[in-house]
All heavy atoms as a GROMACS GRO file, in nm:
protein
  575
    1MET      N    1  -3.058  -1.582 -10.285
    1MET     CA    2  -2.928  -1.544 -10.235
    1MET      C    3  -2.824  -1.566 -10.346
    1MET      O    4  -2.830  -1.664 -10.418
    1MET     CB    5  -2.895  -1.627 -10.112
    1MET     CG    6  -2.773  -1.579 -10.044
    1MET     SD    7  -2.782  -1.627  -9.872
    1MET     CE    8  -2.616  -1.672  -9.848
    2SER      N    9  -2.728  -1.478 -10.355
    2SER     CA   10  -2.628  -1.484 -10.461
    2SER      C   11  -2.497  -1.542 -10.407
    2SER      O   12  -2.461  -1.524 -10.292
    2SER     CB   13  -2.605  -1.343 -10.514
    2SER     OG   14  -2.499  -1.342 -10.602
    3ASP      N   15  -2.427  -1.610 -10.495
    3ASP     CA   16  -2.296  -1.663 -10.459
    3ASP      C   17  -2.184  -1.562 -10.486
    3ASP      O   18  -2.068  -1.591 -10.460
    3ASP     CB   19  -2.267  -1.790 -10.538
    3ASP     CG   20  -2.356  -1.906 -10.494
    3ASP    OD1   21  -2.400  -1.906 -10.378
    3ASP    OD2   22  -2.382  -1.995 -10.578
    4LEU      N   23  -2.221  -1.446 -10.537
    4LEU     CA   24  -2.122  -1.343 -10.566
    4LEU      C   25  -2.072  -1.281 -10.435
    4LEU      O   26  -2.149  -1.265 -10.340
    4LEU     CB   27  -2.181  -1.234 -10.653
    4LEU     CG   28  -2.226  -1.276 -10.793
    4LEU    CD1   29  -2.295  -1.161 -10.863
    4LEU    CD2   30  -2.105  -1.322 -10.874
    5PRO      N   31  -1.945  -1.244 -10.430
    5PRO     CA   32  -1.895  -1.177 -10.309
    5PRO      C   33  -1.960  -1.039 -10.296
    5PRO      O   34  -2.002  -0.980 -10.397
    5PRO     CB   35  -1.745  -1.165 -10.333
    5PRO     CG   36  -1.725  -1.181 -10.479
    5PRO     CD   37  -1.842  -1.261 -10.531
    6PRO      N   38  -1.971  -0.989 -10.175
    6PRO     CA   39  -2.032  -0.857 -10.158
    6PRO      C   40  -1.948  -0.750 -10.227
    6PRO      O   41  -1.826  -0.761 -10.236
    6PRO     CB   42  -2.033  -0.836 -10.006
    6PRO     CG   43  -1.936  -0.935  -9.951
    6PRO     CD   44  -1.924  -1.047 -10.051
    7ARG      N   45  -2.019  -0.649 -10.278
    7ARG     CA   46  -1.950  -0.538 -10.345
    7ARG      C   47  -1.883  -0.450 -10.240
    7ARG      O   48  -1.940  -0.426 -10.134
    7ARG     CB   49  -2.050  -0.454 -10.421
    7ARG     CG   50  -2.111  -0.525 -10.537
    7ARG     CD   51  -2.205  -0.435 -10.606
    7ARG     NE   52  -2.157  -0.413 -10.740
    7ARG     CZ   53  -2.219  -0.343 -10.831
    7ARG    NH1   54  -2.332  -0.285 -10.802
    7ARG    NH2   55  -2.171  -0.332 -10.950
    8PRO      N   56  -1.766  -0.400 -10.271
    8PRO     CA   57  -1.702  -0.307 -10.177
    8PRO      C   58  -1.781  -0.177 -10.175
    8PRO      O   59  -1.849  -0.143 -10.273
    8PRO     CB   60  -1.562  -0.287 -10.236
    8PRO     CG   61  -1.574  -0.324 -10.379
    8PRO     CD   62  -1.686  -0.425 -10.389
    9PRO      N   63  -1.773  -0.104 -10.066
    9PRO     CA   64  -1.846   0.023 -10.061
    9PRO      C   65  -1.791   0.121 -10.164
    9PRO      O   66  -1.674   0.114 -10.202
    9PRO     CB   67  -1.820   0.075  -9.919
    9PRO     CG   68  -1.703  -0.003  -9.868
    9PRO     CD   69  -1.697  -0.130  -9.946
   10ALA      N   70  -1.878   0.209 -10.210
   10ALA     CA   71  -1.836   0.311 -10.306
   10ALA      C   72  -1.732   0.402 -10.241
   10ALA      O   73  -1.741   0.430 -10.121
   10ALA     CB   74  -1.956   0.393 -10.350
   11PRO      N   75  -1.632   0.446 -10.317
   11PRO     CA   76  -1.532   0.536 -10.259
   11PRO      C   77  -1.596   0.667 -10.216
   11PRO      O   78  -1.692   0.715 -10.278
   11PRO     CB   79  -1.432   0.558 -10.370
   11PRO     CG   80  -1.492   0.501 -10.494
   11PRO     CD   81  -1.609   0.417 -10.456
   12ILE      N   82  -1.542   0.722 -10.110
   12ILE     CA   83  -1.593   0.850 -10.059
   12ILE      C   84  -1.524   0.963 -10.135
   12ILE      O   85  -1.401   0.966 -10.145
   12ILE     CB   86  -1.566   0.862  -9.908
   12ILE    CG1   87  -1.646   0.756  -9.832
   12ILE    CG2   88  -1.600   1.002  -9.858
   12ILE    CD1   89  -1.616   0.750  -9.684
   13LYS      N   90  -1.603   1.055 -10.188
   13LYS     CA   91  -1.546   1.170 -10.257
   13LYS      C   92  -1.472   1.256 -10.155
   13LYS      O   93  -1.519   1.276 -10.043
   13LYS     CB   94  -1.655   1.253 -10.323
   13LYS     CG   95  -1.718   1.184 -10.440
   13LYS     CD   96  -1.821   1.273 -10.506
   13LYS     CE   97  -1.888   1.199 -10.620
   13LYS     NZ   98  -1.992   1.280 -10.682
   14THR      N   99  -1.358   1.307 -10.197
   14THR     CA  100  -1.278   1.392 -10.109
   14THR      C  101  -1.213   1.503 -10.190
   14THR      O  102  -1.175   1.482 -10.305
   14THR     CB  103  -1.170   1.309 -10.036
   14THR    OG1  104  -1.090   1.396  -9.956
   14THR    CG2  105  -1.082   1.234 -10.132
   15PRO      N  106  -1.198   1.621 -10.130
   15PRO     CA  107  -1.130   1.729 -10.199
   15PRO      C  108  -0.979   1.725 -10.180
   15PRO      O  109  -0.907   1.810 -10.230
   15PRO     CB  110  -1.189   1.854 -10.132
   15PRO     CG  111  -1.216   1.808  -9.992
   15PRO     CD  112  -1.261   1.664 -10.005
   16CYS      N  113  -0.928   1.625 -10.110
   16CYS     CA  114  -0.786   1.616 -10.078
   16CYS      C  115  -0.703   1.608 -10.206
   16CYS      O  116  -0.731   1.529 -10.295
   16CYS     CB  117  -0.758   1.494  -9.991
   16CYS     SG  118  -0.585   1.480  -9.942
   17ILE      N  119  -0.599   1.693 -10.212
   17ILE     CA  120  -0.506   1.689 -10.325
   17ILE      C  121  -0.365   1.655 -10.277
   17ILE      O  122  -0.267   1.678 -10.347
   17ILE     CB  123  -0.507   1.821 -10.404
   17ILE    CG1  124  -0.464   1.938 -10.316
   17ILE    CG2  125  -0.644   1.846 -10.466
   17ILE    CD1  126  -0.432   2.066 -10.393
   18LYS      N  127  -0.356   1.602 -10.157
   18LYS     CA  128  -0.228   1.559 -10.097
   18LYS      C  129  -0.132   1.674 -10.073
   18LYS      O  130  -0.011   1.658 -10.079
   18LYS     CB  131  -0.161   1.452 -10.183
   18LYS     CG  132  -0.249   1.335 -10.220
   18LYS     CD  133  -0.279   1.249 -10.101
   18LYS     CE  134  -0.346   1.120 -10.144
   18LYS     NZ  135  -0.479   1.102 -10.098
   19VAL      N  136  -0.185   1.793 -10.048
   19VAL     CA  137  -0.108   1.909 -10.005
   19VAL      C  138  -0.163   1.945  -9.868
   19VAL      O  139  -0.260   2.020  -9.857
   19VAL     CB  140  -0.123   2.029 -10.102
   19VAL    CG1  141  -0.053   2.152 -10.047
   19VAL    CG2  142  -0.069   1.994 -10.240
   20CYS      N  143  -0.104   1.887  -9.766
   20CYS     CA  144  -0.157   1.902  -9.630
   20CYS      C  145  -0.073   2.003  -9.552
   20CYS      O  146   0.021   1.967  -9.482
   20CYS     CB  147  -0.159   1.767  -9.560
   20CYS     SG  148  -0.256   1.644  -9.650
   21VAL      N  149  -0.107   2.130  -9.571
   21VAL     CA  150  -0.040   2.240  -9.503
   21VAL      C  151  -0.149   2.327  -9.443
   21VAL      O  152  -0.235   2.379  -9.515
   21VAL     CB  153   0.046   2.323  -9.602
   21VAL    CG1  154   0.113   2.439  -9.530
   21VAL    CG2  155   0.149   2.235  -9.671
   22ILE      N  156  -0.145   2.343  -9.311
   22ILE     CA  157  -0.249   2.421  -9.244
   22ILE      C  158  -0.206   2.567  -9.231
   22ILE      O  159  -0.097   2.598  -9.184
   22ILE     CB  160  -0.279   2.362  -9.104
   22ILE    CG1  161  -0.322   2.216  -9.115
   22ILE    CG2  162  -0.385   2.446  -9.032
   22ILE    CD1  163  -0.444   2.192  -9.201
   23ASP      N  164  -0.294   2.656  -9.274
   23ASP     CA  165  -0.272   2.799  -9.260
   23ASP      C  166  -0.301   2.838  -9.116
   23ASP      O  167  -0.412   2.817  -9.067
   23ASP     CB  168  -0.365   2.875  -9.357
   23ASP     CG  169  -0.356   3.024  -9.340
   23ASP    OD1  170  -0.244   3.077  -9.326
   23ASP    OD2  171  -0.463   3.090  -9.338
   24GLY      N  172  -0.201   2.891  -9.048
   24GLY     CA  173  -0.215   2.927  -8.907
   24GLY      C  174  -0.318   3.035  -8.880
   24GLY      O  175  -0.379   3.037  -8.773
   25GLU      N  176  -0.340   3.124  -8.974
   25GLU     CA  177  -0.437   3.232  -8.954
   25GLU      C  178  -0.581   3.184  -8.961
   25GLU      O  179  -0.665   3.226  -8.883
   25GLU     CB  180  -0.417   3.342  -9.058
   25GLU     CG  181  -0.291   3.423  -9.040
   25GLU     CD  182  -0.279   3.528  -9.148
   25GLU    OE1  183  -0.254   3.491  -9.264
   25GLU    OE2  184  -0.295   3.647  -9.114
   26THR      N  185  -0.609   3.098  -9.058
   26THR     CA  186  -0.748   3.057  -9.080
   26THR      C  187  -0.779   2.919  -9.025
   26THR      O  188  -0.895   2.884  -9.006
   26THR     CB  189  -0.782   3.056  -9.231
   26THR    OG1  190  -0.699   2.957  -9.295
   26THR    CG2  191  -0.761   3.192  -9.294
   27GLY      N  192  -0.675   2.836  -9.007
   27GLY     CA  193  -0.698   2.698  -8.964
   27GLY      C  194  -0.742   2.608  -9.078
   27GLY      O  195  -0.783   2.495  -9.055
   28LEU      N  196  -0.732   2.657  -9.201
   28LEU     CA  197  -0.774   2.579  -9.318
   28LEU      C  198  -0.653   2.512  -9.382
   28LEU      O  199  -0.543   2.567  -9.384
   28LEU     CB  200  -0.840   2.669  -9.422
   28LEU     CG  201  -0.969   2.740  -9.381
   28LEU    CD1  202  -1.014   2.835  -9.492
   28LEU    CD2  203  -1.077   2.640  -9.348
   29CYS      N  204  -0.677   2.394  -9.438
   29CYS     CA  205  -0.575   2.328  -9.518
   29CYS      C  206  -0.558   2.408  -9.647
   29CYS      O  207  -0.657   2.442  -9.711
   29CYS     CB  208  -0.617   2.184  -9.549
   29CYS     SG  209  -0.505   2.103  -9.665
   30MET      N  210  -0.435   2.438  -9.683
   30MET     CA  211  -0.412   2.519  -9.803
   30MET      C  212  -0.420   2.436  -9.930
   30MET      O  213  -0.412   2.489 -10.041
   30MET     CB  214  -0.279   2.592  -9.792
   30MET     CG  215  -0.283   2.692  -9.678
   30MET     SD  216  -0.156   2.819  -9.666
   30MET     CE  217  -0.010   2.752  -9.729
   31GLY      N  218  -0.442   2.306  -9.917
   31GLY     CA  219  -0.461   2.221 -10.034
   31GLY      C  220  -0.608   2.201 -10.066
   31GLY      O  221  -0.650   2.213 -10.180
   32CYS      N  222  -0.688   2.172  -9.963
   32CYS     CA  223  -0.830   2.140  -9.988
   32CYS      C  224  -0.927   2.238  -9.922
   32CYS      O  225  -1.047   2.230  -9.947
   32CYS     CB  226  -0.860   1.998  -9.941
   32CYS     SG  227  -0.853   1.975  -9.760
   33TYR      N  228  -0.876   2.325  -9.836
   33TYR     CA  229  -0.955   2.430  -9.769
   33TYR      C  230  -1.050   2.377  -9.662
   33TYR      O  231  -1.141   2.447  -9.620
   33TYR     CB  232  -1.030   2.518  -9.871
   33TYR     CG  233  -0.942   2.559  -9.985
   33TYR    CD1  234  -0.972   2.523 -10.115
   33TYR    CD2  235  -0.826   2.631  -9.963
   33TYR    CE1  236  -0.888   2.557 -10.220
   33TYR    CE2  237  -0.742   2.666 -10.067
   33TYR     CZ  238  -0.774   2.629 -10.195
   33TYR     OH  239  -0.692   2.663 -10.299
   34ARG      N  240  -1.026   2.255  -9.616
   34ARG     CA  241  -1.106   2.204  -9.504
   34ARG      C  242  -1.039   2.239  -9.372
   34ARG      O  243  -0.918   2.260  -9.366
   34ARG     CB  244  -1.120   2.051  -9.512
   34ARG     CG  245  -1.204   2.004  -9.627
   34ARG     CD  246  -1.214   1.853  -9.629
   34ARG     NE  247  -1.083   1.793  -9.663
   34ARG     CZ  248  -1.058   1.664  -9.660
   34ARG    NH1  249  -1.150   1.577  -9.623
   34ARG    NH2  250  -0.938   1.618  -9.694
   35GLU      N  251  -1.120   2.242  -9.266
   35GLU     CA  252  -1.067   2.258  -9.131
   35GLU      C  253  -1.012   2.124  -9.085
   35GLU      O  254  -1.055   2.018  -9.134
   35GLU     CB  255  -1.178   2.304  -9.037
   35GLU     CG  256  -1.238   2.438  -9.075
   35GLU     CD  257  -1.360   2.473  -8.992
   35GLU    OE1  258  -1.405   2.390  -8.909
   35GLU    OE2  259  -1.412   2.584  -9.011
   36LEU      N  260  -0.919   2.126  -8.990
   36LEU     CA  261  -0.862   2.001  -8.940
   36LEU      C  262  -0.968   1.906  -8.887
   36LEU      O  263  -0.960   1.785  -8.909
   36LEU     CB  264  -0.760   2.030  -8.829
   36LEU     CG  265  -0.621   2.070  -8.876
   36LEU    CD1  266  -0.533   2.104  -8.756
   36LEU    CD2  267  -0.557   1.961  -8.958
   37THR      N  268  -1.068   1.959  -8.819
   37THR     CA  269  -1.174   1.873  -8.766
   37THR      C  270  -1.251   1.805  -8.878
   37THR      O  271  -1.292   1.690  -8.865
   37THR     CB  272  -1.272   1.952  -8.677
   37THR    OG1  273  -1.323   2.064  -8.750
   37THR    CG2  274  -1.202   2.002  -8.550
   38GLU      N  275  -1.269   1.875  -8.990
   38GLU     CA  276  -1.339   1.816  -9.104
   38GLU      C  277  -1.254   1.707  -9.169
   38GLU      O  278  -1.305   1.601  -9.207
   38GLU     CB  279  -1.372   1.924  -9.207
   38GLU     CG  280  -1.474   2.024  -9.157
   38GLU     CD  281  -1.487   2.146  -9.245
   38GLU    OE1  282  -1.395   2.176  -9.323
   38GLU    OE2  283  -1.591   2.214  -9.234
   39VAL      N  284  -1.124   1.732  -9.181
   39VAL     CA  285  -1.034   1.632  -9.238
   39VAL      C  286  -1.037   1.506  -9.152
   39VAL      O  287  -1.051   1.394  -9.202
   39VAL     CB  288  -0.890   1.686  -9.249
   39VAL    CG1  289  -0.793   1.576  -9.290
   39VAL    CG2  290  -0.883   1.803  -9.346
   40ALA      N  291  -1.027   1.524  -9.021
   40ALA     CA  292  -1.023   1.410  -8.929
   40ALA      C  293  -1.153   1.330  -8.930
   40ALA      O  294  -1.151   1.208  -8.918
   40ALA     CB  295  -0.993   1.459  -8.788
   41ALA      N  296  -1.266   1.397  -8.946
   41ALA     CA  297  -1.396   1.331  -8.939
   41ALA      C  298  -1.451   1.289  -9.075
   41ALA      O  299  -1.559   1.231  -9.082
   41ALA     CB  300  -1.496   1.424  -8.870
   42TRP      N  301  -1.379   1.318  -9.183
   42TRP     CA  302  -1.432   1.304  -9.319
   42TRP      C  303  -1.498   1.168  -9.344
   42TRP      O  304  -1.608   1.161  -9.398
   42TRP     CB  305  -1.322   1.329  -9.421
   42TRP     CG  306  -1.376   1.356  -9.558
   42TRP    CD1  307  -1.368   1.275  -9.667
   42TRP    CD2  308  -1.445   1.473  -9.601
   42TRP    NE1  309  -1.428   1.334  -9.774
   42TRP    CE2  310  -1.477   1.456  -9.736
   42TRP    CE3  311  -1.485   1.591  -9.538
   42TRP    CZ2  312  -1.545   1.552  -9.810
   42TRP    CZ3  313  -1.552   1.687  -9.611
   42TRP    CH2  314  -1.581   1.667  -9.745
   43GLN      N  315  -1.434   1.060  -9.306
   43GLN     CA  316  -1.488   0.926  -9.330
   43GLN      C  317  -1.619   0.900  -9.256
   43GLN      O  318  -1.703   0.824  -9.301
   43GLN     CB  319  -1.386   0.819  -9.288
   43GLN     CG  320  -1.257   0.824  -9.366
   43GLN     CD  321  -1.256   0.730  -9.483
   43GLN    OE1  322  -1.339   0.642  -9.495
   43GLN    NE2  323  -1.160   0.748  -9.571
   44LYS      N  324  -1.635   0.966  -9.141
   44LYS     CA  325  -1.753   0.942  -9.057
   44LYS      C  326  -1.869   1.037  -9.086
   44LYS      O  327  -1.980   1.014  -9.040
   44LYS     CB  328  -1.714   0.954  -8.909
   44LYS     CG  329  -1.614   0.848  -8.868
   44LYS     CD  330  -1.570   0.866  -8.726
   44LYS     CE  331  -1.462   0.766  -8.691
   44LYS     NZ  332  -1.399   0.793  -8.565
   45LEU      N  333  -1.844   1.142  -9.163
   45LEU     CA  334  -1.950   1.238  -9.194
   45LEU      C  335  -2.053   1.175  -9.287
   45LEU      O  336  -2.021   1.086  -9.366
   45LEU     CB  337  -1.892   1.363  -9.261
   45LEU     CG  338  -1.802   1.451  -9.176
   45LEU    CD1  339  -1.742   1.562  -9.261
   45LEU    CD2  340  -1.880   1.510  -9.059
   46SER      N  341  -2.174   1.224  -9.281
   46SER     CA  342  -2.278   1.177  -9.372
   46SER      C  343  -2.250   1.232  -9.512
   46SER      O  344  -2.176   1.330  -9.529
   46SER     CB  345  -2.415   1.226  -9.325
   46SER     OG  346  -2.425   1.367  -9.340
   47ASP      N  347  -2.308   1.168  -9.612
   47ASP     CA  348  -2.294   1.217  -9.750
   47ASP      C  349  -2.342   1.361  -9.760
   47ASP      O  350  -2.282   1.442  -9.831
   47ASP     CB  351  -2.375   1.129  -9.847
   47ASP     CG  352  -2.315   0.991  -9.864
   47ASP    OD1  353  -2.195   0.971  -9.833
   47ASP    OD2  354  -2.388   0.902  -9.910
   48GLU      N  355  -2.448   1.394  -9.688
   48GLU     CA  356  -2.503   1.530  -9.692
   48GLU      C  357  -2.405   1.630  -9.632
   48GLU      O  358  -2.386   1.739  -9.687
   48GLU     CB  359  -2.637   1.536  -9.617
   48GLU     CG  360  -2.748   1.457  -9.683
   48GLU     CD  361  -2.742   1.306  -9.656
   48GLU    OE1  362  -2.674   1.263  -9.559
   48GLU    OE2  363  -2.804   1.230  -9.732
   49ASP      N  364  -2.342   1.594  -9.520
   49ASP     CA  365  -2.246   1.685  -9.458
   49ASP      C  366  -2.124   1.705  -9.548
   49ASP      O  367  -2.075   1.818  -9.564
   49ASP     CB  368  -2.201   1.634  -9.321
   49ASP     CG  369  -2.308   1.650  -9.215
   49ASP    OD1  370  -2.399   1.735  -9.232
   49ASP    OD2  371  -2.302   1.578  -9.113
   50ARG      N  372  -2.075   1.597  -9.608
   50ARG     CA  373  -1.961   1.610  -9.699
   50ARG      C  374  -1.999   1.696  -9.820
   50ARG      O  375  -1.920   1.781  -9.862
   50ARG     CB  376  -1.913   1.472  -9.745
   50ARG     CG  377  -1.832   1.399  -9.639
   50ARG     CD  378  -1.761   1.279  -9.695
   50ARG     NE  379  -1.851   1.177  -9.746
   50ARG     CZ  380  -1.901   1.077  -9.674
   50ARG    NH1  381  -1.867   1.063  -9.548
   50ARG    NH2  382  -1.983   0.990  -9.730
   51ALA      N  383  -2.117   1.678  -9.873
   51ALA     CA  384  -2.161   1.758  -9.989
   51ALA      C  385  -2.172   1.906  -9.952
   51ALA      O  386  -2.132   1.992 -10.031
   51ALA     CB  387  -2.296   1.707 -10.040
   52ARG      N  388  -2.221   1.934  -9.833
   52ARG     CA  389  -2.233   2.074  -9.788
   52ARG      C  390  -2.095   2.138  -9.776
   52ARG      O  391  -2.072   2.250  -9.823
   52ARG     CB  392  -2.304   2.080  -9.652
   52ARG     CG  393  -2.318   2.220  -9.595
   52ARG     CD  394  -2.379   2.219  -9.454
   52ARG     NE  395  -2.319   2.123  -9.363
   52ARG     CZ  396  -2.199   2.139  -9.303
   52ARG    NH1  397  -2.128   2.246  -9.326
   52ARG    NH2  398  -2.152   2.047  -9.220
   53ILE      N  399  -2.000   2.065  -9.720
   53ILE     CA  400  -1.864   2.117  -9.706
   53ILE      C  401  -1.802   2.138  -9.844
   53ILE      O  402  -1.740   2.242  -9.870
   53ILE     CB  403  -1.778   2.022  -9.619
   53ILE    CG1  404  -1.830   2.025  -9.474
   53ILE    CG2  405  -1.631   2.061  -9.626
   53ILE    CD1  406  -1.774   1.913  -9.387
   54MET      N  407  -1.818   2.040  -9.932
   54MET     CA  408  -1.760   2.050 -10.067
   54MET      C  409  -1.814   2.174 -10.140
   54MET      O  410  -1.740   2.241 -10.211
   54MET     CB  411  -1.791   1.924 -10.148
   54MET     CG  412  -1.726   1.799 -10.096
   54MET     SD  413  -1.556   1.776 -10.144
   54MET     CE  414  -1.574   1.719 -10.310
   55THR      N  415  -1.942   2.203 -10.121
   55THR     CA  416  -2.002   2.320 -10.184
   55THR      C  417  -1.941   2.450 -10.131
   55THR      O  418  -1.926   2.547 -10.204
   55THR     CB  419  -2.154   2.321 -10.160
   55THR    OG1  420  -2.209   2.202 -10.217
   55THR    CG2  421  -2.221   2.442 -10.222
   56ASP      N  422  -1.904   2.450 -10.004
   56ASP     CA  423  -1.850   2.569  -9.937
   56ASP      C  424  -1.701   2.592  -9.966
   56ASP      O  425  -1.652   2.704  -9.949
   56ASP     CB  426  -1.874   2.555  -9.787
   56ASP     CG  427  -1.848   2.682  -9.710
   56ASP    OD1  428  -1.884   2.791  -9.760
   56ASP    OD2  429  -1.790   2.674  -9.600
   57LEU      N  430  -1.629   2.491 -10.009
   57LEU     CA  431  -1.483   2.502 -10.022
   57LEU      C  432  -1.434   2.614 -10.113
   57LEU      O  433  -1.339   2.684 -10.076
   57LEU     CB  434  -1.424   2.368 -10.067
   57LEU     CG  435  -1.438   2.254  -9.967
   57LEU    CD1  436  -1.378   2.126 -10.025
   57LEU    CD2  437  -1.374   2.287  -9.833
   58PRO      N  438  -1.494   2.638 -10.230
   58PRO     CA  439  -1.442   2.746 -10.316
   58PRO      C  440  -1.442   2.883 -10.247
   58PRO      O  441  -1.350   2.963 -10.269
   58PRO     CB  442  -1.535   2.744 -10.437
   58PRO     CG  443  -1.585   2.603 -10.442
   58PRO     CD  444  -1.599   2.562 -10.298
   59THR      N  445  -1.540   2.910 -10.164
   59THR     CA  446  -1.543   3.041 -10.097
   59THR      C  447  -1.441   3.047  -9.984
   59THR      O  448  -1.396   3.156  -9.948
   59THR     CB  449  -1.683   3.072 -10.041
   59THR    OG1  450  -1.720   2.972  -9.946
   59THR    CG2  451  -1.786   3.077 -10.152
   60ARG      N  452  -1.404   2.934  -9.929
   60ARG     CA  453  -1.305   2.932  -9.821
   60ARG      C  454  -1.167   2.973  -9.870
   60ARG      O  455  -1.088   3.030  -9.796
   60ARG     CB  456  -1.296   2.793  -9.758
   60ARG     CG  457  -1.420   2.753  -9.684
   60ARG     CD  458  -1.400   2.618  -9.624
   60ARG     NE  459  -1.520   2.568  -9.559
   60ARG     CZ  460  -1.521   2.461  -9.483
   60ARG    NH1  461  -1.410   2.392  -9.462
   60ARG    NH2  462  -1.633   2.421  -9.427
   61ARG      N  463  -1.137   2.943  -9.994
   61ARG     CA  464  -1.006   2.976 -10.050
   61ARG      C  465  -0.977   3.125 -10.034
   61ARG      O  466  -0.862   3.165 -10.009
   61ARG     CB  467  -1.001   2.938 -10.198
   61ARG     CG  468  -0.866   2.958 -10.262
   61ARG     CD  469  -0.871   2.917 -10.409
   61ARG     NE  470  -0.741   2.893 -10.465
   61ARG     CZ  471  -0.660   2.988 -10.510
   61ARG    NH1  472  -0.696   3.114 -10.505
   61ARG    NH2  473  -0.542   2.956 -10.558
   62GLN      N  474  -1.078   3.207 -10.044
   62GLN     CA  475  -1.063   3.352 -10.034
   62GLN      C  476  -1.019   3.396  -9.895
   62GLN      O  477  -0.970   3.508  -9.879
   62GLN     CB  478  -1.194   3.421 -10.070
   62GLN     CG  479  -1.240   3.393 -10.210
   62GLN     CD  480  -1.384   3.436 -10.234
   62GLN    OE1  481  -1.448   3.496 -10.148
   62GLN    NE2  482  -1.435   3.406 -10.351
   63ARG      N  483  -1.034   3.312  -9.796
   63ARG     CA  484  -0.994   3.346  -9.659
   63ARG      C  485  -0.843   3.336  -9.637
   63ARG      O  486  -0.790   3.387  -9.539
   63ARG     CB  487  -1.068   3.257  -9.559
   63ARG     CG  488  -1.218   3.285  -9.559
   63ARG     CD  489  -1.303   3.188  -9.483
   63ARG     NE  490  -1.248   3.135  -9.360
   63ARG     CZ  491  -1.296   3.028  -9.297
   63ARG    NH1  492  -1.399   2.963  -9.347
   63ARG    NH2  493  -1.243   2.986  -9.185
   64ILE      N  494  -0.774   3.268  -9.728
   64ILE     CA  495  -0.629   3.252  -9.716
   64ILE      C  496  -0.561   3.359  -9.802
   64ILE      O  497  -0.597   3.378  -9.918
   64ILE     CB  498  -0.585   3.111  -9.762
   64ILE    CG1  499  -0.655   3.004  -9.677
   64ILE    CG2  500  -0.433   3.097  -9.753
   64ILE    CD1  501  -0.634   2.862  -9.725
   65ARG      N  502  -0.463   3.427  -9.743
   65ARG     CA  503  -0.396   3.533  -9.817
   65ARG      C  504  -0.331   3.479  -9.944
   65ARG      O  505  -0.266   3.376  -9.942
   65ARG     CB  506  -0.292   3.601  -9.728
   65ARG     CG  507  -0.357   3.688  -9.621
   65ARG     CD  508  -0.260   3.777  -9.549
   65ARG     NE  509  -0.186   3.701  -9.448
   65ARG     CZ  510  -0.054   3.712  -9.428
   65ARG    NH1  511   0.018   3.794  -9.501
   65ARG    NH2  512   0.004   3.641  -9.334
   66PRO      N  513  -0.351   3.549 -10.057
   66PRO     CA  514  -0.300   3.503 -10.187
   66PRO      C  515  -0.150   3.474 -10.189
   66PRO      O  516  -0.107   3.380 -10.255
   66PRO     CB  517  -0.334   3.617 -10.284
   66PRO     CG  518  -0.445   3.692 -10.217
   66PRO     CD  519  -0.425   3.674 -10.069
   67GLU      N  520  -0.072   3.552 -10.118
   67GLU     CA  521   0.073   3.528 -10.120
   67GLU      C  522   0.110   3.395 -10.057
   67GLU      O  523   0.211   3.334 -10.094
   67GLU     CB  524   0.150   3.644 -10.054
   67GLU     CG  525   0.118   3.666  -9.907
   67GLU     CD  526   0.004   3.765  -9.882
   67GLU    OE1  527  -0.077   3.791  -9.973
   67GLU    OE2  528  -0.004   3.817  -9.769
   68LYS      N  529   0.028   3.344  -9.968
   68LYS     CA  530   0.052   3.213  -9.910
   68LYS      C  531   0.021   3.104 -10.012
   68LYS      O  532   0.092   3.005 -10.024
   68LYS     CB  533  -0.034   3.191  -9.785
   68LYS     CG  534   0.009   3.276  -9.668
   68LYS     CD  535  -0.078   3.244  -9.550
   68LYS     CE  536  -0.038   3.322  -9.427
   68LYS     NZ  537  -0.119   3.287  -9.313
   69LEU      N  538  -0.088   3.120 -10.085
   69LEU     CA  539  -0.127   3.021 -10.186
   69LEU      C  540  -0.034   3.020 -10.306
   69LEU      O  541  -0.025   2.921 -10.377
   69LEU     CB  542  -0.272   3.047 -10.230
   69LEU     CG  543  -0.378   3.024 -10.123
   69LEU    CD1  544  -0.513   3.073 -10.172
   69LEU    CD2  545  -0.384   2.880 -10.081
   70ALA      N  546   0.038   3.130 -10.328
   70ALA     CA  547   0.126   3.142 -10.445
   70ALA      C  548   0.236   3.037 -10.444
   70ALA      O  549   0.286   2.998 -10.549
   70ALA     CB  550   0.186   3.282 -10.451
   71ILE      N  551   0.273   2.987 -10.328
   71ILE     CA  552   0.381   2.888 -10.322
   71ILE      C  553   0.338   2.754 -10.383
   71ILE      O  554   0.421   2.671 -10.416
   71ILE     CB  555   0.432   2.865 -10.178
   71ILE    CG1  556   0.324   2.805 -10.089
   71ILE    CG2  557   0.487   2.992 -10.119
   71ILE    CD1  558   0.373   2.762  -9.952
   72PHE      N  559   0.208   2.735 -10.404
   72PHE     CA  560   0.156   2.610 -10.460
   72PHE      C  561   0.128   2.621 -10.610
   72PHE      O  562   0.082   2.526 -10.670
   72PHE     CB  563   0.029   2.565 -10.386
   72PHE     CG  564   0.055   2.541 -10.242
   72PHE    CD1  565   0.004   2.627 -10.146
   72PHE    CD2  566   0.130   2.433 -10.199
   72PHE    CE1  567   0.028   2.605 -10.011
   72PHE    CE2  568   0.154   2.410 -10.065
   72PHE     CZ  569   0.103   2.497  -9.971
   73SER      N  570   0.151   2.738 -10.671
   73SER     CA  571   0.121   2.752 -10.813
   73SER      C  572   0.241   2.725 -10.900
   73SER      O  573   0.350   2.724 -10.866
   73SER     CB  574   0.069   2.886 -10.851
   73SER     OG  575   0.051   2.978 -10.755
   0.00000   0.00000   0.00000
């Protein structure tokens, strides 16, 4: 047994960029492209579920009209 304090858990990877604006048409966050349910459950999702969502995020961006995303550039 070690006298060292327990290590804190590894940080959870997140696509959040602190731009939390939901697109009314798609229901996606215009900052990270996650659905509200995914944002709310992020901490509780398995590593595999988070990885699957992260892989899908680049294609989700295409669902939001470009003129809406232009306000963030």
